[in-house]
C-alpha positions in Angstrom: 5.6 -59.3 -4.2 3.5 -62.3 -4.7 0.9 -63.2 -7.2 -1.2 -66.1 -8.0 -0.6 -68.8 -10.5 -3.1 -71.6 -11.7 -5.6 -71.0 -8.9 -6.2 -68.5 -6.2 -5.1 -70.8 -3.4 -1.7 -71.3 -5.0 1.1 -68.9 -4.1 4.1 -68.2 -6.3 6.7 -66.0 -4.8 8.7 -64.0 -7.3 11.7 -63.2 -5.2 13.5 -64.8 -2.2 13.5 -61.5 -0.4 9.7 -61.4 -0.6 9.5 -64.6 1.5 12.2 -63.7 3.9 11.4 -60.0 4.4 7.8 -59.5 3.6 6.0 -62.5 5.1 3.0 -60.4 6.0 2.0 -60.2 2.3 2.1 -64.0 2.0 -0.5 -66.3 3.4 1.8 -68.5 5.5 -1.1 -70.7 6.5 -1.5 -71.8 2.9 2.3 -72.3 2.6 2.4 -74.5 5.8 0.0 -76.9 4.1 2.4 -77.4 1.2 3.9 -80.8 0.8 6.3 -79.6 -1.9 8.4 -76.6 -2.6 9.3 -75.9 -6.3 12.3 -73.7 -7.0 12.7 -72.3 -10.5 14.3 -69.4 -12.3 11.9 -66.7 -13.2 9.5 -67.7 -15.9 10.4 -66.6 -19.4 6.9 -67.0 -20.8 3.5 -68.5 -20.2 4.5 -71.8 -21.9 7.0 -72.4 -19.1 4.3 -71.8 -16.5 1.9 -74.1 -18.3 4.6 -76.8 -18.6 5.2 -76.6 -14.8 1.5 -76.9 -14.2 1.4 -80.1 -16.3 4.4 -81.6 -14.3 2.8 -80.8 -11.0 -0.6 -82.2 -12.1 1.1 -85.4 -13.3 2.6 -85.6 -9.8 -1.0 -85.6 -8.5 -0.4 -82.3 -6.7 -3.2 -79.8 -6.2 -2.5 -76.1 -5.9 -2.6 -76.2 -2.1 0.0 -79.0 -2.1 2.9 -76.9 -3.3 4.4 -73.4 -3.5 6.7 -72.1 -6.2 9.6 -69.8 -5.5 10.9 -68.2 -8.7 14.3 -66.8 -8.1 16.0 -64.1 -10.1 19.3 -64.8 -11.7 21.5 -63.5 -8.9 19.2 -64.4 -5.9 19.8 -66.8 -3.2 17.5 -68.1 -0.4 18.1 -69.6 3.0 16.7 -73.1 2.9 16.8 -73.5 6.6 14.4 -70.6 7.1 12.1 -71.8 4.4 12.2 -75.4 5.8 11.3 -74.1 9.2 8.4 -72.1 7.8 6.9 -74.7 5.5 8.3 -78.1 6.4 7.8 -79.7 3.0 8.3 -83.4 2.2 9.5 -82.7 -1.4 11.7 -80.1 -3.1 12.0 -80.0 -6.9 14.5 -77.5 -8.2 14.4 -76.6 -11.9 17.7 -75.1 -12.8 18.4 -73.7 -9.4 21.6 -75.3 -7.8 21.8 -76.2 -4.1 24.3 -73.5 -3.3 21.6 -70.8 -4.3 19.5 -72.4 -1.6 22.2 -72.0 1.0 22.9 -75.8 1.0 26.5 -77.0 1.1 25.8 -80.6 0.2 26.3 -82.6 -2.9 23.2 -84.0 -4.6 22.9 -86.4 -7.5 21.4 -84.6 -10.5 18.3 -86.1 -12.0 17.7 -88.3 -9.0 15.9 -88.2 -5.7 18.1 -87.3 -2.8 17.2 -87.6 0.9 18.3 -84.5 2.8 17.0 -82.7 5.9 13.9 -84.9 6.2 12.9 -84.1 2.7 13.3 -85.6 -0.8 15.3 -83.2 -3.1 15.2 -83.4 -6.9 17.6 -81.2 -8.9 16.9 -81.2 -12.6 17.4 -78.9 -15.7 15.6 -75.6 -16.0 12.1 -75.6 -17.3 13.2 -74.0 -20.6 15.7 -76.8 -21.2 13.3 -79.6 -20.3 10.4 -78.1 -22.3 12.4 -78.4 -25.5 14.0 -81.8 -25.0 11.8 -84.9 -25.3 14.5 -87.2 -23.9 15.0 -85.1 -20.8 11.3 -84.8 -20.2 10.9 -88.6 -20.5 13.8 -89.2 -18.1 12.3 -86.7 -15.6 8.9 -88.4 -15.6 9.9 -92.1 -16.0 13.0 -92.3 -13.9 12.5 -89.6 -11.3 8.9 -88.4 -10.7 6.8 -91.4 -11.6 8.3 -93.7 -9.0 7.7 -91.2 -6.3 4.3 -89.6 -7.3 2.5 -92.1 -9.5 1.5 -94.7 -6.9 
């Protein structure tokens, strides 16, 4: 099941099985234009969605530049299949560890990591970041700003 978030061009995929099993319901042409894939746990409330929108806007991303995959607590997704389908340049994972993406590599947390022709960033969940000024500042100043605010 997919629904829209922020704008009609933007696709948020609520479950990994949606992407892998029901591709017909997802506009893959829009996904192929995405420069960034954002992994997150399912949203707890509208404030988390709004917070994510602010982060992506600060990164100078328009709705057609990214897709969001919101994974349920026990879900996993196959990164290699997603990579082959979308071919993003950036991956930001909010609270979703690499092993849930089917990646058996070690990444530095709160840092940009080059892997598989992509820049991976693993950070705390949106709910944790949203309520912690110091973590938000670190995310923007040390991680995202050097990459996206050029």
